[in-house]
C-alpha positions, 0 to 999 in steps of 0.5 A: 462491500459489507464488513463481513465480506471485507473481512473475508476478502482481507483474510483471503488476500493475506493468506494468498500473500503469505503463500507467495512470500509477499508478507514482510517479516515482522520485527520482534518485540516493541517494533512489531506492527499491528498489521502485517505489511504486504509487498506490492509488485510495482508495475503489476497493477493494470491501474496506477495509484493516482497520482503516485508512481507506485506502491511499495507495501501496504497494510490495514494501517498504512502504506509506503509508496514512491512519488515524483515530488516531495510531500511534507510530513503531516500533510493529508493525501487522497489515494485513488486506485482506478476510480474503484477505491479512495483512501485518505492517508496522513504522511508520516515521513518523506525521504528522498532516494536516488532513482535508477531512472535518468529522467527521474534522478530523485524520487520520494518514498512516502510513509503514510498512515490511513486515516480510516483503517477500513479504507486501508483494508479496502485498498489493500484488497483491491490492490492485491486483487488487481495484481492477481495475487489476492486470488485463492487459486 
């Protein structure tokens, strides 16, 4: 995918996500993020983010997702989406949360930064297109 095409696809996905109310409200002032975070609809992807349970939200610069096992802050993790897109993320934080699933009483919420924002943009576009929410129509 060329840079121009990727940018067009990102703008299309961002516009569609805004129309559907999937863009998180941005905090004011210094808390503001460089790129909008877009909610991922868990369970709507026909392919899983390997090896993770499911994504929560994603932006060009980072993502949050749930994992079955803890990952230490500072670790680098490779994300794969249906063998289509690969991205490397640096784990910023890992928080244990109670799960509503009896077979998985605790799950881990990871907050990550993409090592390469272009890879983050490709992953975001692929996720939203697979969900069916990135389409213009």
